C-alpha positions in Angstrom: -12.8 -21.3 -15.8 -14.8 -18.5 -17.6 -13.2 -17.0 -20.6 -11.7 -13.6 -20.0 -13.7 -10.7 -21.3 -12.0 -8.8 -24.1 -11.4 -5.1 -24.1 -13.8 -3.4 -26.5 -16.3 -6.2 -26.2 -19.9 -5.3 -26.1 -21.9 -7.1 -23.4 -25.5 -7.0 -22.0 -26.1 -7.3 -18.3 -28.4 -6.3 -15.5 -27.1 -4.1 -12.6 -27.9 -5.8 -9.3 -26.0 -3.7 -6.8 -23.7 -0.6 -6.2 -20.2 -0.7 -4.9 -18.5 1.7 -2.5 -17.1 3.7 -5.4 -20.6 4.3 -6.7 -20.4 2.0 -9.7 -23.2 -0.3 -10.7 -22.4 -4.0 -10.2 -23.5 -6.7 -12.6 -22.4 -10.2 -13.8 -21.7 -11.5 -17.2 -21.2 -15.3 -17.4 -20.3 -15.4 -13.8 -17.8 -12.6 -13.9 -18.3 -9.2 -11.9 -18.5 -6.1 -14.1 -18.5 -2.6 -12.8 -20.3 0.0 -14.7 -20.3 3.7 -13.7 -23.4 5.8 -14.2 -25.8 3.0 -13.6 -28.1 1.9 -10.7 -29.6 -1.3 -9.3 -32.3 -2.4 -11.7 -30.9 -0.9 -14.9 -30.4 -3.3 -17.9 -27.7 -2.1 -20.2 -25.3 -2.8 -23.1 -21.8 -1.9 -22.0 -18.4 -1.7 -23.6 -15.5 -3.5 -21.7 -12.9 -1.0 -21.0 -10.7 -3.0 -18.6 -10.6 -6.8 -18.0 -8.9 -8.6 -15.2 -9.1 -12.2 -14.1 -11.8 -11.7 -11.4 -13.6 -8.6 -12.7 -14.1 -6.2 -15.6 -14.9 -2.5 -15.9 -17.2 -1.3 -18.6 -18.8 1.8 -19.9 -22.5 2.2 -20.5 -23.4 2.1 -24.2 -27.2 2.0 -24.1 -29.8 1.9 -21.4 -32.1 -0.9 -22.4 -34.4 -0.9 -19.4 -34.4 2.0 -16.9 -34.4 1.3 -13.2 -37.2 2.7 -11.0 -34.4 4.1 -8.9 -33.1 6.1 -11.8 -33.5 9.9 -11.7 -32.9 12.8 -14.0 -29.7 14.6 -13.0 -30.0 18.2 -11.8 -26.9 19.2 -13.6 -26.3 19.3 -17.5 -22.8 18.0 -17.1 -23.5 15.3 -14.5 -22.4 12.6 -16.9 -19.1 14.2 -17.5 -18.1 16.0 -14.3 -16.3 13.8 -11.7 -17.6 16.0 -8.7 -20.8 13.9 -8.3 -21.2 10.2 -9.0 -24.9 9.7 -8.1 -27.0 12.4 -9.6 -28.7 9.8 -11.8 -29.9 8.0 -8.7 -33.2 8.8 -6.8 -32.4 10.6 -3.5 -34.4 8.1 -1.4 -32.5 5.2 -3.0 -29.2 6.9 -2.2 -30.1 6.8 1.4 -30.8 3.0 1.4 -27.6 2.4 -0.6 -25.5 4.3 1.9 -27.0 2.7 4.9 -26.2 -0.7 3.1 -22.7 0.4 2.5 -22.2 1.0 6.2 -23.9 -2.2 7.2 -21.8 -4.2 4.9 -18.6 -2.6 6.2 -19.4 -3.6 9.7 -20.3 -7.2 8.6 -17.5 -7.8 6.2 -14.6 -5.7 7.7 -15.7 -5.4 11.3 -16.8 -9.0 11.6 -20.1 -8.0 13.4 -23.0 -10.5 13.1 -25.4 -8.0 14.6 -25.2 -4.4 13.4 -27.4 -1.9 15.4 -27.7 0.4 12.4 -30.3 3.2 12.2 -31.9 4.6 9.0 -29.8 7.0 7.1 -30.0 10.5 8.6 -30.5 13.2 5.9 -31.8 16.7 5.2 -34.6 17.4 2.7 -32.2 19.2 0.3 -30.0 17.0 -1.9 -28.7 20.1 -3.9 -27.1 23.4 -2.9 -25.7 22.0 0.3 -21.9 22.6 0.0 -20.7 25.6 1.9 -17.2 25.4 0.4 -16.0 24.6 -3.2 -12.6 24.5 -4.5 -12.1 24.4 -8.2 -8.9 23.7 -10.2 -8.2 26.4 -12.8 -7.0 25.9 -16.5 -7.1 27.5 -19.9 -9.1 26.3 -22.8 -7.6 25.7 -26.2 -8.7 29.3 -27.0 -7.0 30.8 -23.9 -10.2 31.3 -21.8 -9.9 30.8 -18.1 -11.8 27.8 -16.9 -12.8 26.5 -13.4 -14.5 23.3 -12.6 -14.0 19.6 -11.7 -12.1 16.9 -13.6 -13.9 14.4 -15.8 -14.3 11.1 -13.9 -11.1 9.1 -14.2 -9.3 11.7 -16.2 -7.4 15.0 -15.9 -9.6 16.9 -18.4 -11.3 19.9 -16.7 -15.1 20.3 -17.1 -15.7 24.1 -17.1 -18.5 25.1 -14.8 -20.4 28.5 -14.4 -22.6 27.1 -11.7 -22.7 23.9 -9.6 -26.0 22.5 -8.3 -24.4 21.0 -5.2 -22.7 24.1 -4.0 -24.6 26.9 -2.1 -26.4 28.7 -5.0 -25.3 32.0 -3.4 -21.8 31.3 -4.7 -22.6 30.7 -8.3 -22.3 34.3 -9.4 -18.7 34.4 -7.8 -17.7 31.3 -9.8 -18.9 32.9 -13.0 -17.6 36.4 -12.5 -14.2 35.8 -10.8 -13.1 33.8 -13.8 -13.8 36.7 -16.0 -11.8 39.0 -13.7 -8.9 36.6 -13.7 -9.0 36.6 -17.5 -9.1 40.4 -17.6 -6.1 40.6 -15.2 -4.1 38.3 -17.4 -2.8 36.3 -14.5 -1.1 33.1 -15.5 -2.7 29.7 -14.8 -0.4 27.0 -13.2 0.4 24.0 -15.5 0.9 20.7 -13.6 3.1 19.3 -16.4 5.5 22.1 -16.9 5.1 23.6 -13.3 4.9 27.1 -15.0 2.2 29.7 -14.2 0.7 31.0 -10.9 -3.0 30.4 -10.3 -3.9 26.8 -9.3 -7.3 26.9 -7.7 -10.3 29.1 -6.8 -11.8 28.4 -3.4 -15.2 29.8 -2.3 -16.6 29.6 1.2 -19.9 30.7 2.7 -21.5 30.8 6.1 -24.8 28.8 5.5 -26.5 30.7 8.3 -24.7 34.1 8.1 -24.3 34.5 4.3 -20.7 35.8 4.7 -18.4 34.7 1.9 -14.7 34.3 1.6 -12.7 34.1 -1.7 -9.3 32.4 -1.8 -6.9 32.1 -4.7 -4.5 29.2 -4.4 -1.3 30.3 -6.1 2.3 29.2 -6.7 3.4 32.8 -6.0 2.3 35.7 -3.9 3.3 38.1 -6.6 0.1 38.8 -8.6 -0.1 42.1 -10.4 -2.8 44.4 -9.1 -4.1 41.8 -6.6 -4.7 44.4 -3.9 -6.7 46.6 -6.2 -8.7 43.7 -7.6 -9.4 42.4 -4.0 -10.8 45.8 -3.1 -13.0 45.8 -6.2 -14.4 42.4 -5.2 -15.2 43.6 -1.7 -16.9 46.7 -3.1 -18.8 44.8 -5.7 -20.1 42.0 -3.5 -21.5 43.1 -0.1 -21.7 39.5 1.2 -17.9 39.0 0.5 -16.0 39.7 3.7 -12.4 38.7 2.8 -10.0 37.9 -0.1 -7.1 35.6 0.6 -4.1 34.1 -1.1 -3.0 30.6 -0.2 0.6 29.9 -1.3 1.3 26.5 -2.7 4.5 26.3 -4.6 5.1 22.5 -4.1 4.8 20.0 -6.9 2.1 18.1 -5.2 -1.5 16.9 -5.5 -2.3 18.7 -2.2 -4.6 21.6 -3.0 -3.6 24.0 -0.1 -0.2 25.2 0.9 0.9 26.1 4.5 0.8 29.8 4.1 -2.4 32.0 3.7 -2.2 35.8 3.2 -5.2 38.1 3.8 -5.2 40.6 0.8 -8.4 42.5 1.8 -11.1 42.3 4.5 -11.0 39.6 7.2 -9.3 36.2 7.0 -12.5 34.4 8.1 -16.2 34.1 7.8 -18.5 33.8 10.8 -21.0 30.9 11.0 -23.5 29.9 13.6 -23.4 26.1 14.3 -25.5 24.5 17.0 -26.0 27.8 18.8 -22.3 28.7 18.8 -20.6 31.4 16.6 -17.5 30.1 14.8 -14.8 32.0 12.9 -13.8 29.8 9.9 -10.7 30.7 8.0 -9.8 29.9 4.3 -7.6 26.9 5.3 -9.9 25.7 8.2 -11.5 22.2 8.1 -15.3 22.5 8.6 -17.9 20.0 7.5 -19.1 21.1 4.0 -22.8 20.3 4.8 -23.6 22.6 7.7 -27.3 21.6 8.0 -26.5 17.8 8.0 -23.7 18.2 10.4 -25.9 20.2 12.8 -28.6 17.5 12.4 -26.2 14.7 13.4 -24.8 16.6 16.3 -28.3 17.2 17.8 -29.1 13.4 17.1 -26.0 12.3 19.0 -26.7 14.7 21.9 -30.2 13.3 22.1 -28.8 9.7 22.0 -26.3 10.5 24.8 -29.0 11.9 27.2 -26.4 14.2 28.8 -27.0 15.2 32.5 -24.7 18.2 32.6 -22.1 16.8 35.0 -20.0 14.9 32.3 -16.4 15.4 31.5 -15.8 15.0 27.7 -12.6 14.6 25.7 -13.0 15.6 22.0 -10.2 14.1 20.1 -9.4 15.5 16.6 -11.5 18.5 17.7 -10.4 21.0 14.9 -11.7 24.4 15.6 -14.1 23.3 18.3 -17.0 22.6 16.0 -18.4 20.0 18.4 -16.4 20.9 21.5 -18.0 24.3 22.1 -21.7 23.3 21.7 -21.0 20.4 23.9 -19.4 22.6 26.5 -22.8 24.4 27.0 -24.3 21.1 28.0 -21.7 19.4 30.3 -19.2 20.2 33.1 -16.0 20.2 31.0 -14.7 19.6 27.5 -11.1 19.1 26.6 -10.2 19.3 22.9 -7.2 17.6 21.3 -6.0 18.7 17.8 -2.5 18.2 16.2 -3.0 21.3 14.0 -1.8 24.3 16.0 -3.6 26.8 13.9 -6.9 25.0 14.5 -6.2 25.0 18.2 -5.7 28.8 18.2 -8.9 29.2 16.3 -10.7 26.9 18.8 -9.5 29.0 21.7 -10.5 32.2 20.0 -13.9 30.7 19.3 -14.3 29.8 23.0 -13.4 33.3 24.0 -15.9 34.6 21.3 -18.7 32.7 22.8 -17.7 33.4 26.5 -17.2 29.7 27.1 -14.8 29.1 29.9 -15.2 25.3 30.4 -13.5 24.2 27.2 -9.7 23.7 27.1 -7.8 22.9 23.9 -4.4 21.1 23.6 -2.2 21.0 20.5 -0.6 17.6 20.1 -0.9 14.1 18.8 -4.0 12.3 20.2 -2.1 9.3 21.3 0.2 11.5 23.5 -2.4 13.8 24.9 -4.7 10.9 25.9 -1.9 9.6 28.1 -1.1 13.0 29.6 -4.5 14.7 30.3 -5.3 14.2 34.0 -9.0 13.7 33.9 -11.1 10.6 33.6 -13.7 11.3 30.9 -17.2 10.1 30.9 -17.3 10.4 27.1 -14.6 10.3 24.4 -15.4 11.9 21.1 -13.3 10.7 18.1 -13.4 12.3 14.6 -10.2 11.2 13.0 -9.1 11.7 9.3 -10.3 9.1 6.7 -7.4 6.7 7.6 -9.0 6.2 11.0 -7.1 6.0 14.4 -3.5 4.9 14.7 -3.0 1.6 16.6 -1.4 3.6 19.4 -4.6 5.7 19.8 -6.7 2.5 20.1 -4.2 1.3 22.7 -4.4 4.6 24.7 -8.2 4.5 24.5 -8.2 0.9 26.0 -6.0 2.2 28.8 -8.2 5.3 29.5 -11.5 3.3 29.3 -14.1 6.1 29.2 -17.6 5.0 29.9 -18.7 5.8 26.3 -17.1 6.5 23.1 -18.7 8.5 20.2 -16.7 7.7 17.0 -17.6 9.9 13.9 -16.0 8.9 10.6 -16.3 9.7 6.8 -15.0 6.3 5.8 -17.1 3.2 6.7 -14.1 0.8 6.2 -11.7 2.3 8.7 -14.7 3.0 11.2 -15.7 -0.7 11.1 -12.0 -1.7 11.5 -11.4 0.5 14.6 -14.8 -0.3 16.3 -13.9 -4.0 15.8 -10.5 -3.4 17.5 -12.2 -1.7 20.5 -14.8 -4.5 20.7 -12.3 -7.3 20.5 -10.8 -6.2 23.8 -14.0 -7.2 25.5 -14.3 -3.7 27.1 -16.6 -2.1 24.5 -19.7 -2.9 22.5 -21.3 -0.7 19.8 -24.8 0.0 20.8 -25.8 2.5 18.1 -24.7 3.1 14.5 -26.1 6.2 12.7 -25.2 6.8 9.0 -25.7 10.5 7.9 -25.7 11.9 4.4 -23.3 14.8 4.4 -22.6 14.4 0.7 -25.8 14.0 -1.4 -25.3 13.0 -5.0 -21.9 11.3 -4.1 -21.0 7.9 -2.8 -19.6 9.3 0.5 -21.4 8.7 3.8 -20.6 10.0 7.3 -21.3 7.7 10.2 -21.4 7.9 14.0 -21.1 5.0 16.4 -21.7 5.0 20.1 -19.7 2.4 22.1 -20.6 1.4 25.6 -18.1 0.1 28.2 -19.2 -3.4 29.1 
């Protein structure tokens, strides 16, 4: 057996792969070593930070030979900030790595020998794509208000005045709102002592409308002069349509609380998605990359070759992001969503667009699938990262729609659930489409079409 690597040991190795966490993978005397901020083809010296029986984690000390896939980061704090993991990797190679990530998940976790995977779908822009950014707040040693992301693997905040992956039209808000918070003297929440009020600054923009929403996440609704400051913000920034407070007084890692108050303006922005106008609130889930999500939607519709007489169930439908554009192309869409607020927004969005063939139900997917009295031609699934509960898989196998469209942001749970549906002998995956919703990060969205055998 190989001798265990020692913490602090300096080793030289070649990076031969990337793992799903975005770290470079190399081998030293037969042992796997993970090295962040590297890419396939790099040769480095690295310092061992953690050593286990089967693997080690190391930190790059010196880049001896640069990979042809290495790129210059578009951010001056890319090597410190934990918001992006892959700014040092060429964008074209990011696409290959993400396609491979999905492919390996279906082989290793799903157990599929043949994987009908398409080239990674992506937009031309690898920067300025995020329509929403939520920044933790803190104070520096000198008392200055800071907003940014945590250093990778730590709880040390990297202060930002701009972020190259967020929509560049939000940069001035990030800079200037920090100064206003400083001037107001509002206290910043301390996660150790649980003292203070302001926890996060959240900025949202309609990619296609330019409307902006500013939300302060706070442990208390009592902020001195907040109404006056909110009106000043609305007057100063014509694109800003609303200022909200989200109340989160729990001792938790969750960013948002359950209550949102509109201080000034409207509680939502308007956005145009796939030909439909949507109202998106401060606490509404909406894909952060509008352009990439629209590209995937159009690709899926093209793949389905809809005839116009289909009945579709859209499970985990949110505010109707996919349901409402689909309703314009088929006979009927029924949306299912456990979040009652999202269901209300979906219904409002249907009325706003004069769409009368989309119906939305609030409830658990496993229960609603058993209760809805239609036989769908197509079932859309877009569950959280954890995937579908076993009861949902069971309900789907009882319902047996002709086709299933499964969209997921986690390859491992997607491969697991597609395998469960295929093992029944009822379904077979015919098309797997990875899509890059999150350039410069390790995350990849995927869509699978399953056909009933």
